[in-house]
C-alpha positions as CSV (number, residue, x, y, z in Angstrom):
1,M,88.4,132.1,85.5
2,L,91.1,130.3,83.4
3,I,94.8,130.2,83.9
4,N,97.3,130.2,81.0
5,N,99.6,127.4,80.1
6,K,101.9,125.7,82.6
7,A,104.8,128.1,82.1
8,R,102.6,131.0,82.8
9,S,100.0,129.6,85.3
10,L,102.6,128.4,87.8
11,A,105.2,131.2,87.0
12,A,104.2,133.3,90.2
13,I,104.2,130.3,92.5
14,S,107.1,128.4,91.4
15,I,109.5,131.2,92.3
16,I,108.6,130.7,95.9
17,A,109.0,126.9,95.9
18,G,112.5,127.1,97.2
19,L,111.5,129.6,99.7
20,L,109.0,127.2,101.2
21,S,110.8,123.9,101.3
22,G,111.3,122.5,104.6
23,C,109.3,125.3,106.3
24,S,106.9,123.0,108.2
25,G,108.1,122.8,111.7
26,P,106.7,120.9,114.7
27,I,103.0,121.5,115.1
28,A,102.0,122.9,118.5
29,K,99.0,121.7,120.4
30,N,95.9,123.6,120.0
31,S,95.4,124.0,123.7
32,E,98.6,126.5,123.5
33,V,96.0,129.0,121.9
34,T,94.1,129.3,125.3
35,D,97.4,129.0,127.3
36,K,98.7,132.2,125.7
37,K,95.6,134.4,126.3
38,T,97.9,137.2,127.5
39,E,99.9,137.2,124.2
40,Q,98.3,139.5,121.6
41,V,98.5,138.1,118.2
42,T,97.5,139.8,114.7
43,L,96.8,137.4,112.0
44,K,97.2,138.6,108.4
45,F,94.2,137.2,106.5
46,H,94.7,137.1,102.7
47,F,91.6,136.9,100.4
48,W,89.9,138.8,97.6
49,Y,86.3,139.7,98.8
50,N,85.0,143.1,99.5
51,E,84.9,143.5,103.5
52,D,81.9,145.7,103.7
53,Q,79.7,144.2,100.9
54,D,80.2,140.7,102.3
55,N,80.0,141.3,106.1
56,W,83.5,140.5,106.9
57,K,83.9,143.1,109.6
58,I,81.1,141.4,111.6
59,V,83.3,138.2,111.2
60,Y,86.5,139.9,112.8
61,K,84.3,141.5,115.5
62,E,82.6,138.2,116.5
63,F,85.8,136.3,116.5
64,E,87.8,138.8,118.3
65,K,85.0,138.9,120.9
66,K,85.4,135.0,121.5
67,Y,89.2,135.2,121.2
68,P,90.3,138.6,122.6
69,N,93.9,137.7,122.2
70,I,93.7,137.4,118.5
71,K,93.2,140.2,116.1
72,I,92.3,139.7,112.4
73,E,93.9,142.1,109.9
74,A,92.5,141.7,106.3
75,V,94.7,141.9,103.3
76,T,92.5,142.3,100.4
77,A,92.0,144.5,97.3
78,G,88.2,144.2,98.0
79,D,87.5,143.8,94.3
80,N,86.2,140.2,94.5
81,N,88.8,139.3,91.8
82,S,90.2,135.9,92.9
83,I,92.7,135.7,90.0
84,D,94.5,139.0,90.7
85,Y,94.5,138.1,94.3
86,L,96.5,134.9,93.6
87,K,99.2,136.9,92.0
88,K,99.4,139.2,94.9
89,L,99.3,136.4,97.4
90,D,102.2,134.6,95.6
91,L,104.3,137.9,95.5
92,A,103.7,138.4,99.2
93,A,105.0,134.8,99.9
94,A,108.1,135.4,97.7
95,S,108.8,138.8,99.4
96,G,108.5,137.3,102.8
97,D,105.5,139.3,103.9
98,Q,103.4,138.1,106.8
99,I,100.8,135.6,105.7
100,D,98.8,133.6,108.3
101,V,95.6,132.5,106.7
102,M,94.6,132.4,103.0
103,M,91.6,131.4,101.0
104,F,91.2,129.9,97.6
105,S,88.1,130.1,95.3
106,Q,89.0,127.1,93.2
107,P,90.4,123.8,94.3
108,Q,93.0,123.8,91.5
109,F,94.4,127.0,93.1
110,Y,94.6,125.1,96.4
111,T,96.3,122.1,95.0
112,Q,98.9,124.1,93.2
113,R,100.0,125.8,96.4
114,A,99.7,122.7,98.5
115,A,102.1,120.9,95.9
116,I,104.8,123.5,96.6
117,K,104.4,123.1,100.6
118,M,102.8,126.6,100.8
119,L,100.0,125.3,103.1
120,E,100.4,123.7,106.5
121,P,99.1,120.2,106.9
122,L,96.1,120.4,109.5
123,N,95.8,116.7,110.4
124,N,97.3,117.1,113.9
125,Y,95.0,120.1,114.7
126,I,92.0,118.2,113.5
127,A,92.9,115.1,115.4
128,K,93.5,117.2,118.5
129,D,89.9,118.8,118.1
130,G,88.5,115.3,117.8
131,Y,86.5,115.4,114.5
132,K,86.6,114.0,110.9
133,V,86.4,116.4,108.1
134,Q,84.0,114.3,106.0
135,D,81.6,114.1,109.1
136,E,81.7,117.8,109.6
137,Y,81.7,119.3,106.1
138,Y,80.0,118.5,102.8
139,I,83.5,118.7,101.1
140,D,86.7,116.8,102.1
141,P,89.6,118.6,100.4
142,S,92.2,116.1,101.5
143,I,95.1,115.4,99.1
144,G,96.1,111.8,99.7
145,D,96.3,111.4,103.7
146,K,97.0,115.2,104.2
147,T,94.3,117.9,104.8
148,Y,95.7,121.4,104.0
149,A,92.5,123.3,104.2
150,L,88.8,123.3,105.5
151,P,85.9,124.3,103.3
152,A,84.1,127.6,104.0
153,K,81.2,128.1,101.5
154,K,79.5,125.3,99.7
155,T,78.7,126.0,96.0
156,T,75.3,124.9,94.7
157,F,74.6,125.3,91.0
158,F,71.0,125.7,89.8
159,V,69.0,127.5,87.2
160,M,67.5,131.0,88.0
161,L,64.3,131.7,86.0
162,N,62.2,134.8,85.4
163,K,58.8,134.0,86.9
164,N,56.9,136.5,84.7
165,H,58.2,134.8,81.6
166,L,57.2,131.4,83.0
167,D,53.7,132.5,83.6
168,E,53.6,134.2,80.3
169,A,54.5,130.9,78.6
170,G,52.2,128.8,81.0
171,L,55.3,126.9,82.4
172,P,55.5,125.6,86.0
173,V,58.6,126.1,88.0
174,P,60.6,122.9,87.4
175,K,61.4,120.8,90.6
176,D,63.1,117.9,88.7
177,W,64.0,118.1,85.1
178,T,66.3,116.8,82.3
179,W,68.4,118.6,79.7
180,D,65.8,117.8,77.0
181,E,63.1,119.4,79.3
182,F,65.5,122.5,79.8
183,L,65.9,122.7,75.9
184,D,62.1,122.7,75.6
185,Y,61.7,125.3,78.2
186,S,64.4,127.5,76.5
187,K,62.6,127.2,73.2
188,K,59.1,128.1,74.7
189,L,60.6,131.0,76.5
190,T,62.2,132.6,73.5
191,K,60.3,135.6,72.0
192,G,60.7,138.3,69.4
193,E,63.2,138.9,66.7
194,G,66.4,141.0,65.9
195,A,67.5,143.6,68.6
196,N,64.5,143.0,70.7
197,K,64.7,139.3,70.8
198,R,64.5,137.6,74.3
199,Y,66.3,134.2,74.4
200,G,65.2,131.4,76.6
201,T,68.7,131.0,78.1
202,F,72.2,132.3,78.1
203,F,75.5,130.3,78.5
204,H,78.4,132.4,79.9
205,T,82.0,131.8,79.1
206,F,83.2,130.0,82.5
207,P,84.6,126.5,81.8
208,I,81.6,124.6,83.1
209,Y,79.5,125.8,80.2
210,Y,81.6,123.9,77.8
211,Q,80.8,120.6,79.4
212,I,77.4,121.2,81.0
213,A,76.1,117.7,80.8
214,Q,79.2,116.1,82.4
215,I,80.3,118.6,85.0
216,N,77.7,117.8,87.4
217,Q,78.0,114.1,87.6
218,M,78.7,112.4,90.9
219,D,82.1,111.3,89.8
220,N,84.5,111.2,86.8
221,Y,83.5,114.8,85.8
222,Y,87.0,116.3,84.7
223,L,88.4,116.3,81.3
224,Y,90.9,113.7,82.5
225,K,90.5,110.6,84.7
226,D,91.7,110.3,88.4
227,D,95.2,109.3,87.5
228,G,95.7,112.7,85.8
229,K,97.0,111.2,82.6
230,T,94.1,109.4,80.9
231,L,91.8,111.4,78.6
232,N,88.0,111.6,79.6
233,L,86.9,113.3,76.3
234,D,85.6,110.1,74.9
235,N,83.0,110.1,77.7
236,P,79.7,110.3,75.9
237,L,78.6,113.2,78.1
238,I,81.1,115.5,76.4
239,K,79.4,115.0,73.1
240,R,76.1,115.4,74.9
241,S,77.3,118.8,76.3
242,L,78.3,120.0,72.8
243,D,74.9,118.7,71.3
244,I,73.0,120.7,73.9
245,R,74.8,123.9,73.0
246,K,74.2,123.3,69.4
247,Q,70.5,122.5,69.8
248,A,70.0,125.7,71.8
249,E,72.1,128.2,69.9
250,I,72.1,127.0,66.3
251,V,69.1,124.6,65.8
252,D,66.5,126.2,68.1
253,K,68.0,129.6,68.3
254,S,66.7,129.8,71.8
255,A,70.1,130.7,73.4
256,T,72.2,133.8,72.8
257,P,74.7,132.8,69.9
258,Y,78.2,132.4,71.0
259,S,79.4,134.8,68.3
260,E,77.3,137.5,70.1
261,T,78.5,136.6,73.6
262,V,82.3,136.9,72.8
263,S,82.1,139.8,70.2
264,Q,79.8,141.9,72.5
265,K,81.5,140.7,75.6
266,L,78.0,139.8,77.1
267,S,77.8,138.6,80.7
268,Y,75.0,136.7,82.5
269,R,74.0,139.3,85.1
270,P,72.8,142.0,82.8
271,Q,71.4,139.4,80.4
272,F,69.2,138.0,82.9
273,F,68.3,141.1,84.9
274,N,67.7,143.2,81.8
275,E,65.4,140.5,80.6
276,K,67.4,139.5,77.5
277,A,67.4,135.8,78.7
278,S,64.7,134.1,80.7
279,M,66.9,131.6,82.5
280,I,70.6,131.2,83.4
281,I,72.6,128.4,85.0
282,T,74.5,129.8,87.8
283,G,75.7,129.3,91.5
284,D,74.4,130.2,94.8
285,Y,76.7,133.2,94.9
286,M,73.9,134.9,93.0
287,I,71.3,134.4,95.7
288,P,71.9,137.9,97.4
289,E,71.6,139.4,93.9
290,A,68.5,137.5,92.8
291,G,66.4,140.6,94.0
292,G,68.6,142.9,92.1
293,T,71.4,145.3,93.1
294,D,71.8,149.1,93.0
295,K,73.8,148.6,89.8
296,V,71.5,146.0,88.1
297,P,68.0,146.1,89.6
298,A,65.5,143.3,89.2
299,N,61.8,144.3,88.2
300,F,60.5,140.6,88.3
301,K,60.4,137.6,90.7
302,T,63.3,135.1,90.4
303,V,62.4,131.4,90.9
304,F,64.9,128.5,91.1
305,A,65.1,124.9,89.5
306,P,67.8,122.3,90.1
307,Y,70.6,121.7,87.7
308,P,69.2,119.6,84.8
309,K,69.9,115.8,84.6
310,V,71.0,113.9,81.7
311,N,68.5,111.0,82.4
312,K,65.1,111.3,84.2
313,N,66.2,108.6,86.8
314,D,69.6,110.1,87.5
315,P,70.0,111.8,91.0
316,T,69.7,115.5,91.2
317,T,73.3,116.6,91.6
318,T,75.2,119.8,91.9
319,I,78.8,120.8,91.2
320,S,80.9,120.3,94.3
321,G,82.9,123.4,95.0
322,G,83.4,126.4,97.3
323,D,86.1,128.4,99.1
324,L,88.9,126.6,100.7
325,M,90.7,128.2,103.8
326,G,94.1,127.2,105.0
327,V,97.2,128.1,107.1
328,Y,100.2,129.4,105.6
329,A,103.2,127.0,106.1
330,K,105.6,129.8,107.3
331,S,103.2,131.4,109.7
332,K,104.6,132.3,113.1
333,H,101.1,131.9,114.6
334,K,99.9,128.6,113.2
335,D,97.8,127.7,116.3
336,E,95.9,131.0,116.3
337,A,95.6,130.8,112.4
338,Y,94.0,127.4,112.6
339,Q,91.7,128.6,115.4
340,F,90.3,131.2,113.1
341,V,90.1,128.8,110.1
342,R,88.0,126.3,112.2
343,W,85.9,128.9,113.7
344,Y,85.0,130.8,110.5
345,T,84.2,127.6,108.5
346,T,81.7,126.6,111.3
347,E,80.3,129.4,113.4
348,G,81.9,132.5,111.6
349,I,80.3,131.9,108.1
350,T,77.0,131.3,109.6
351,L,77.0,134.4,111.5
352,Q,78.3,136.3,108.4
353,G,75.0,135.4,106.6
354,K,76.4,135.8,103.0
355,Y,77.2,132.3,102.0
356,I,75.7,128.8,102.2
357,P,78.3,127.0,104.6
358,A,79.9,123.7,103.8
359,W,79.5,123.0,107.5
360,K,76.8,120.3,107.8
361,K,75.4,121.6,111.2
362,A,74.5,125.0,109.7
363,D,70.7,126.1,109.7
364,V,70.3,126.3,105.9
365,S,66.8,128.0,106.1
366,N,68.2,130.7,108.4
367,V,71.1,131.2,106.1
368,L,68.8,131.7,103.1
369,D,66.7,134.1,105.0
370,N,69.8,136.2,105.6
371,L,70.9,135.9,101.9
372,I,67.5,136.8,100.6
373,A,67.2,139.7,103.0
374,S,70.5,141.2,101.8
375,S,69.1,141.4,98.2
376,K,67.8,144.9,97.1
377,T,64.3,143.6,96.7
378,P,63.8,140.5,98.9
379,D,60.2,140.1,97.8
380,N,61.4,139.3,94.3
381,V,63.3,136.2,95.5
382,D,61.3,133.1,95.9
383,K,62.4,131.1,98.9
384,E,60.3,128.2,98.5
385,S,61.8,127.1,95.1
386,L,65.3,128.1,96.3
387,L,65.1,125.9,99.5
388,N,63.8,123.0,97.4
389,V,66.9,123.2,95.2
390,I,69.3,123.6,98.2
391,K,68.0,120.9,100.2
392,N,67.5,118.3,97.4
393,S,70.8,118.9,95.4
394,I,73.3,116.2,96.2
395,P,76.9,117.5,96.2
396,Q,79.0,115.3,93.8
397,K,82.2,113.6,95.1
398,F,84.9,116.2,95.6
399,N,87.7,115.3,93.2
400,I,91.0,116.9,93.7
401,P,92.0,118.6,90.3
402,K,95.6,118.3,89.1
403,P,97.8,121.5,89.2
404,Y,97.7,121.7,85.5
405,H,93.6,121.6,85.6
406,D,93.2,125.1,84.1
407,E,95.7,124.5,81.4
408,I,93.7,121.5,80.2
409,D,90.4,123.5,80.4
410,K,92.0,126.3,78.2
411,A,93.2,123.7,75.7
412,Y,89.7,122.1,75.5
413,I,87.7,125.4,75.4
414,K,89.8,126.7,72.6
415,E,88.7,123.9,70.3
416,V,85.1,123.8,71.5
417,E,84.9,127.6,70.6
418,R,85.7,126.8,66.8
419,F,82.6,124.3,67.2
420,L,80.4,127.1,68.6
421,L,81.5,129.5,66.0
422,G,80.5,126.8,63.2
423,E,84.1,126.2,62.0
424,V,84.2,122.4,62.9
425,D,81.6,119.8,63.7
426,T,81.2,117.9,67.0
427,D,83.4,115.0,66.1
428,A,86.3,117.2,64.9
429,A,86.0,119.5,67.9
430,I,86.3,116.5,70.3
431,K,89.2,115.0,68.3
432,N,91.1,118.2,68.1
433,A,90.5,118.9,71.8
434,S,91.7,115.5,72.8
435,Q,95.0,116.1,70.9
436,K,95.5,119.5,72.6
437,V,94.7,118.0,76.1
438,Q,96.9,115.0,75.5
439,E,99.7,117.5,74.8
440,V,99.1,119.3,78.0
441,I,99.1,116.1,80.0
442,K,102.4,115.0,78.3
443,N,104.1,118.2,79.0
444,N,103.2,118.0,82.8
445,S,104.2,114.5,83.1
446,K,107.9,115.0,82.3
């Protein structure tokens, strides 16, 4: 989920900056939504999810039942590709197409578009409704003193484990563990040789897997510090992250070698469900798939453990993330658009039963029941260990990334890949990555 360098990552959105300048007009009071009951409004909702697979039609139906004057019309390719969706969203904005509500899968996608005034500030609406975002939601996506979106689903990262493999190795389901213990499990779960070898774990190619010991910290977890200019690669947890990868993949040979992952284009779903790896670090978006799917069935029970800690006395934390939902700054139906955003991020997402809400008042146990029930084989999903992880994982502070965040990730990963392929050692990888990241920051500070 990476974006190319600045010139390419912002190419699509920069062409519409001029079109959007000065587009924020006076904000109408929310009461006007109910005052205009006789006026039928159709909102264009732009996102990337598959409507049938993720129960979106139930969302529209329930919302329209409560607000009969507002109709929701989805604009989605339905392919769950949030990167391609962004290109289509930016093109729609540049073409003057109707956009009322939009969603973002990553905070940097949100900040990029807030920076060019593509999103309507929601402060007046929130004040009118009489709540504080930080009191209502686990995530506060405010940028400075402005809130441009409300959080929909809350992401919790954890470890999924094959229960049969644990039993075979005589290992209990971890309820609280460190990276050292994770590595020990990985080693004990590894079995066989050659083409039939089963690895203890598998690291995918998403950005988090290149800084696994740092990325779940409560704060200061990006490759740069809060000012967006100071490097954070001298953080000892960066070196710890690389050491963990080296220990698992090179020393213990208990994780799929990076060379195989990239050359064979391996992915975490088939590696786990085809029992080529006993455990994977992943997010709660995998809960509905934990019991298998028609495409990739599961013939074993999946149990869950929290994201590993660096030190035994550290809190059990999870990466803070999730979908953000906002109102288009040029929408002609901002009141109704906000109404849908607020309803979906509270009642709607709970009724949908596909994601864990960022809304603090949601019944998490009931949500998990719905998620597990949607799996192909619900009996193969262990709710007890999952509920323990969800309830006891503390979301980290939600730091707003810089618009060039993905460009920094890409520069860093390129150098770490050389380390994982055995071309350079740990110190050289960090030194080279620091130089490359510093260049990105310098180029974006002009």
